[in-house]
PyMOL CGO cylinders between C-alpha atoms (Angstrom):
from pymol import cmd
from pymol.cgo import CYLINDER

trace = [
    CYLINDER, 161.98, 35.56, -228.08, 158.86, 34.98, -225.46, 0.3, 1, 1, 1, 1, 1, 1,
    CYLINDER, 158.86, 34.98, -225.46, 159.95, 35.47, -221.51, 0.3, 1, 1, 1, 1, 1, 1,
    CYLINDER, 159.95, 35.47, -221.51, 158.20, 33.90, -218.16, 0.3, 1, 1, 1, 1, 1, 1,
    CYLINDER, 158.20, 33.90, -218.16, 158.30, 36.37, -214.98, 0.3, 1, 1, 1, 1, 1, 1,
    CYLINDER, 158.30, 36.37, -214.98, 158.60, 34.86, -211.93, 0.3, 1, 1, 1, 1, 1, 1,
    CYLINDER, 158.60, 34.86, -211.93, 156.15, 33.83, -210.54, 0.3, 1, 1, 1, 1, 1, 1,
    CYLINDER, 156.15, 33.83, -210.54, 155.07, 36.47, -207.46, 0.3, 1, 1, 1, 1, 1, 1,
    CYLINDER, 155.07, 36.47, -207.46, 157.18, 39.33, -209.07, 0.3, 1, 1, 1, 1, 1, 1,
    CYLINDER, 157.18, 39.33, -209.07, 155.30, 41.56, -211.57, 0.3, 1, 1, 1, 1, 1, 1,
    CYLINDER, 155.30, 41.56, -211.57, 155.50, 45.07, -212.99, 0.3, 1, 1, 1, 1, 1, 1,
    CYLINDER, 155.50, 45.07, -212.99, 154.26, 48.56, -211.63, 0.3, 1, 1, 1, 1, 1, 1,
    CYLINDER, 154.26, 48.56, -211.63, 153.14, 51.62, -213.41, 0.3, 1, 1, 1, 1, 1, 1,
    CYLINDER, 153.14, 51.62, -213.41, 151.35, 55.00, -213.83, 0.3, 1, 1, 1, 1, 1, 1,
    CYLINDER, 151.35, 55.00, -213.83, 148.84, 56.02, -211.44, 0.3, 1, 1, 1, 1, 1, 1,
    CYLINDER, 148.84, 56.02, -211.44, 149.38, 52.21, -209.50, 0.3, 1, 1, 1, 1, 1, 1,
    CYLINDER, 149.38, 52.21, -209.50, 153.06, 53.36, -208.38, 0.3, 1, 1, 1, 1, 1, 1,
    CYLINDER, 153.06, 53.36, -208.38, 151.78, 56.94, -208.11, 0.3, 1, 1, 1, 1, 1, 1,
    CYLINDER, 151.78, 56.94, -208.11, 148.91, 56.12, -205.41, 0.3, 1, 1, 1, 1, 1, 1,
    CYLINDER, 148.91, 56.12, -205.41, 150.92, 52.87, -204.16, 0.3, 1, 1, 1, 1, 1, 1,
    CYLINDER, 150.92, 52.87, -204.16, 154.19, 55.99, -202.77, 0.3, 1, 1, 1, 1, 1, 1,
    CYLINDER, 154.19, 55.99, -202.77, 151.61, 58.07, -202.04, 0.3, 1, 1, 1, 1, 1, 1,
    CYLINDER, 151.61, 58.07, -202.04, 150.01, 55.53, -198.99, 0.3, 1, 1, 1, 1, 1, 1,
    CYLINDER, 150.01, 55.53, -198.99, 153.73, 54.08, -198.04, 0.3, 1, 1, 1, 1, 1, 1,
    CYLINDER, 153.73, 54.08, -198.04, 154.96, 57.66, -197.87, 0.3, 1, 1, 1, 1, 1, 1,
    CYLINDER, 154.96, 57.66, -197.87, 151.82, 58.18, -195.04, 0.3, 1, 1, 1, 1, 1, 1,
    CYLINDER, 151.82, 58.18, -195.04, 151.95, 55.25, -193.77, 0.3, 1, 1, 1, 1, 1, 1,
    CYLINDER, 151.95, 55.25, -193.77, 155.57, 55.83, -192.64, 0.3, 1, 1, 1, 1, 1, 1,
    CYLINDER, 155.57, 55.83, -192.64, 154.84, 59.66, -191.73, 0.3, 1, 1, 1, 1, 1, 1,
    CYLINDER, 154.84, 59.66, -191.73, 152.42, 57.61, -189.43, 0.3, 1, 1, 1, 1, 1, 1,
    CYLINDER, 152.42, 57.61, -189.43, 154.63, 55.18, -187.99, 0.3, 1, 1, 1, 1, 1, 1,
    CYLINDER, 154.63, 55.18, -187.99, 158.53, 57.72, -187.84, 0.3, 1, 1, 1, 1, 1, 1,
    CYLINDER, 158.53, 57.72, -187.84, 156.24, 59.97, -185.10, 0.3, 1, 1, 1, 1, 1, 1,
    CYLINDER, 156.24, 59.97, -185.10, 155.96, 56.26, -182.90, 0.3, 1, 1, 1, 1, 1, 1,
    CYLINDER, 155.96, 56.26, -182.90, 159.69, 56.55, -182.83, 0.3, 1, 1, 1, 1, 1, 1,
    CYLINDER, 159.69, 56.55, -182.83, 159.81, 53.29, -186.09, 0.3, 1, 1, 1, 1, 1, 1,
    CYLINDER, 159.81, 53.29, -186.09, 162.86, 53.58, -188.84, 0.3, 1, 1, 1, 1, 1, 1,
    CYLINDER, 162.86, 53.58, -188.84, 163.16, 52.57, -192.29, 0.3, 1, 1, 1, 1, 1, 1,
    CYLINDER, 163.16, 52.57, -192.29, 163.90, 49.77, -192.74, 0.3, 1, 1, 1, 1, 1, 1,
    CYLINDER, 163.90, 49.77, -192.74, 165.77, 48.29, -196.67, 0.3, 1, 1, 1, 1, 1, 1,
    CYLINDER, 165.77, 48.29, -196.67, 166.06, 45.00, -196.87, 0.3, 1, 1, 1, 1, 1, 1,
    CYLINDER, 166.06, 45.00, -196.87, 167.03, 42.32, -200.11, 0.3, 1, 1, 1, 1, 1, 1,
    CYLINDER, 167.03, 42.32, -200.11, 164.31, 41.79, -202.59, 0.3, 1, 1, 1, 1, 1, 1,
    CYLINDER, 164.31, 41.79, -202.59, 165.95, 37.76, -202.64, 0.3, 1, 1, 1, 1, 1, 1,
    CYLINDER, 165.95, 37.76, -202.64, 167.35, 36.15, -199.58, 0.3, 1, 1, 1, 1, 1, 1,
    CYLINDER, 167.35, 36.15, -199.58, 168.87, 32.37, -199.36, 0.3, 1, 1, 1, 1, 1, 1,
    CYLINDER, 168.87, 32.37, -199.36, 166.68, 29.74, -198.38, 0.3, 1, 1, 1, 1, 1, 1,
    CYLINDER, 166.68, 29.74, -198.38, 169.64, 28.89, -195.47, 0.3, 1, 1, 1, 1, 1, 1,
    CYLINDER, 169.64, 28.89, -195.47, 168.99, 32.52, -193.96, 0.3, 1, 1, 1, 1, 1, 1,
    CYLINDER, 168.99, 32.52, -193.96, 165.61, 30.87, -193.28, 0.3, 1, 1, 1, 1, 1, 1,
    CYLINDER, 165.61, 30.87, -193.28, 167.35, 27.83, -191.95, 0.3, 1, 1, 1, 1, 1, 1,
    CYLINDER, 167.35, 27.83, -191.95, 166.49, 26.13, -188.65, 0.3, 1, 1, 1, 1, 1, 1,
    CYLINDER, 166.49, 26.13, -188.65, 170.32, 26.68, -187.75, 0.3, 1, 1, 1, 1, 1, 1,
    CYLINDER, 170.32, 26.68, -187.75, 169.22, 30.63, -188.24, 0.3, 1, 1, 1, 1, 1, 1,
    CYLINDER, 169.22, 30.63, -188.24, 166.40, 30.78, -186.20, 0.3, 1, 1, 1, 1, 1, 1,
    CYLINDER, 166.40, 30.78, -186.20, 165.53, 28.39, -184.31, 0.3, 1, 1, 1, 1, 1, 1,
    CYLINDER, 165.53, 28.39, -184.31, 162.10, 26.88, -184.58, 0.3, 1, 1, 1, 1, 1, 1,
    CYLINDER, 162.10, 26.88, -184.58, 159.65, 29.45, -184.07, 0.3, 1, 1, 1, 1, 1, 1,
    CYLINDER, 159.65, 29.45, -184.07, 157.45, 30.53, -187.16, 0.3, 1, 1, 1, 1, 1, 1,
    CYLINDER, 157.45, 30.53, -187.16, 158.20, 34.38, -185.91, 0.3, 1, 1, 1, 1, 1, 1,
    CYLINDER, 158.20, 34.38, -185.91, 161.75, 34.34, -184.57, 0.3, 1, 1, 1, 1, 1, 1,
    CYLINDER, 161.75, 34.34, -184.57, 162.36, 38.26, -182.81, 0.3, 1, 1, 1, 1, 1, 1,
    CYLINDER, 162.36, 38.26, -182.81, 165.57, 39.56, -184.25, 0.3, 1, 1, 1, 1, 1, 1,
    CYLINDER, 165.57, 39.56, -184.25, 168.68, 37.52, -184.33, 0.3, 1, 1, 1, 1, 1, 1,
    CYLINDER, 168.68, 37.52, -184.33, 172.12, 38.82, -184.62, 0.3, 1, 1, 1, 1, 1, 1,
    CYLINDER, 172.12, 38.82, -184.62, 173.61, 36.12, -186.43, 0.3, 1, 1, 1, 1, 1, 1,
]
cmd.load_cgo(trace, "trace")
C-alpha cells in the first residue's frame, strides 16, 4: 500500500528530535524568565475558526474570546 504524506507534515527522529527538544527547552526557560507561560494549541484547526466572523479583518488579530 502506498501512503502519501500531507504537504507540510513530516516525521522527525533521532538527532533531529533531540536537538529540537534541547532548543525548545532552552527557549522555554528564557521565555518563562520574562513571564511568558507555555501554551499548547491544536495541530489542526477548522478553517471556520479563521473566518472574518471570528477574527475580524486584521491579518494579525488580537486574542478573541470567541
